[in-house]
Steps between C-alpha positions, in 0.01 A plus 500: 500500500338703222155372592560573869455878456165581666515881488238628257292181504139489619373205703119471457334398826228644722653661808474811716805654334368429150176684584681794657531833320829522301576838661492334840743230385733753338509706819551188711791389282659845532456494879654152518802604290555811715474292816769260376746786458408634844536159667841454662431262789373149563176633647426706187559201273277283718219753449573516123499119482163480674356766265632321191378160622151642557499649147606167348230319695232749390608484134439121482789477254711189573816594687703261283391700193628824657830345609568401138560869426799503737701270272545789255680713762718231660817641340419858608410374846830314539702803388320737739526263795869422431601866469330592827633188675868543410541875443336644812732622773439411863567236762675208328339160558676284238813575296580295188813642340414846371128437554342606828152435635397762753203513733372811323556342158308186598212711626500724192516208254204326667293817489598568137408147393161520672439845352557381142288188549213696654520766226455238227221313679319818604511643147390166354192494723380825342538378141370149577177643644448792258419483130685735260179700441444544873862598547471765227182644651651498849818677392308761300262570786777512762713740293204710385625808688794521256260590218488851641864548399440353150650157573354232263393273784285266289775444243761434772269256678425322174871468418579356845216247488591391145864459609392279792266303274781441251727341764328155505449517121870563435595235757290244315643615166856471637430146618369400156800653320746331739341159442500556123868604502599208725323262260728640229812436708539828691676474837417766762666333799860396424802724443644803678324832555591640155385183323172502691446865403562416132261206520224739607506684164287235321251545784493880529467582129173307438373612843545869411340443158204326663464776762498776234250302294268461798533871583414591138198268499380651828540857369310415179221334701466808723493732199240280325279543807547879488695516826582865577637512853332590827334834421121462528510122544249327726538179700302183441548410868554817709714449810316525832629444850324239711506432871790255464709773334449741790588222741814429298612864526459485878709183510768666285516790744529270802767292326713800401460652847619172654810494277583863584428434869744209512760713322448791743526278809845387390 
């Protein structure tokens, strides 16, 4: 399951989404997330599904690779769906002892499950089609207006992109440490909840040490190259909008208008 985390990974392939400006992809991801929280009907989720399917098709990233990222949230998904299924008041459909399944709870749990799945896949598309450098440049350019109120936009963007880049690195490091500990007789599966928590200590301690060591090496490398933040820095590849980016913004507007329209009709 450790290797199934796809958030933060980059999938190198030539596609329309890969060639798109990172600001366009960031804005599209934000629009998609907002639309999921606005969607509260079957029609809205049909539109969201079509939009997501088109994005997956355009990214040329294998769908099976994206679905792998869902394994990491299975537990959270089950908890959210179960709570909405059994704890929502309404018209009772099935009663099993003190547990009740209502029509409203069934509807809410389905929508909540789809929302979580689409959030993970939609966010993964952005990171799978955008390199950390592009993501940093896109964030800095998009939040440039905050510089007028003395917000360190470049530093914040750099921190966020480094954090995303460290996710697959730490996942790989965790997998190596787990295999090394299991080869020495460690057991991460058997036992009750307390025993499983204690068995994680031999995993977490070397993982934290490795993470701090990597952070120190990165800081020393940046200092050795005279890195001094965003003031006065130039870009090797300046961001420029192309025709496909303007078309994407139009599609975003149509998509969000369709979601709001379906919501208003109800």
